[in-house]
C-alpha positions as CSV (number, residue, x, y, z in Angstrom):
1,M,-51.5,-26.2,17.5
2,T,-50.1,-22.8,16.9
3,G,-46.7,-23.4,17.4
4,A,-46.5,-26.3,15.3
5,V,-47.4,-23.5,12.8
6,A,-44.7,-21.2,13.8
7,L,-42.0,-23.6,13.7
8,A,-43.2,-24.5,10.0
9,A,-43.3,-20.9,8.8
10,G,-40.1,-19.7,10.6
11,G,-37.9,-22.6,10.3
12,C,-36.8,-22.1,6.5
13,V,-34.0,-20.0,5.5
14,N,-33.0,-19.2,1.6
15,V,-29.5,-18.0,0.8
16,S,-29.2,-16.9,-3.3
17,A,-26.0,-15.7,-5.1
18,P,-26.3,-12.1,-6.3
19,D,-27.2,-11.0,-9.6
20,K,-24.3,-9.3,-9.9
21,P,-20.5,-10.4,-9.3
22,I,-19.0,-8.5,-6.1
23,V,-16.6,-6.1,-6.8
24,I,-13.6,-5.5,-4.1
25,N,-11.4,-2.6,-5.2
26,L,-7.9,-2.4,-2.8
27,N,-6.0,0.5,-2.9
28,I,-2.4,-0.7,-1.6
29,N,0.0,1.6,-1.1
30,I,3.5,-0.3,-0.1
31,T,6.7,1.7,0.5
32,Q,10.1,0.2,1.2
33,E,12.8,2.0,2.5
34,V,16.3,0.3,3.4
35,V,19.0,2.0,5.1
36,Y,22.4,1.0,5.5
37,R,25.7,1.6,7.1
38,L,29.3,0.5,6.1
39,D,32.0,0.3,8.7
40,G,34.8,2.5,6.9
41,E,36.9,-0.4,6.1
42,A,34.0,-2.1,4.6
43,K,33.2,0.8,2.3
44,T,36.5,1.1,1.4
45,L,37.2,-2.6,0.6
46,I,34.1,-2.3,-1.6
47,Q,35.2,0.9,-3.3
48,D,38.6,-0.6,-3.9
49,N,36.8,-4.2,-5.0
50,P,33.7,-3.2,-7.2
51,G,33.5,-6.7,-8.4
52,I,33.5,-8.8,-5.6
53,F,29.6,-8.3,-5.1
C-alpha cells in the first residue's frame, strides 16, 4: 500500500509558462573581408574599359 501512495504522489509533473516574457540578448559582430588579386592583363583591360562590368 505504501508503494501505491508513493506512485500517486510522485507521478504528477506540472509545467507552466513564466509570467514575464523570455528575453534573449544577442551580441553579434560580423566582419567580412574580401581579398582579390587581378592578373596584369585583366587589370589593364578593366582600366581601359570601365563600362564592361
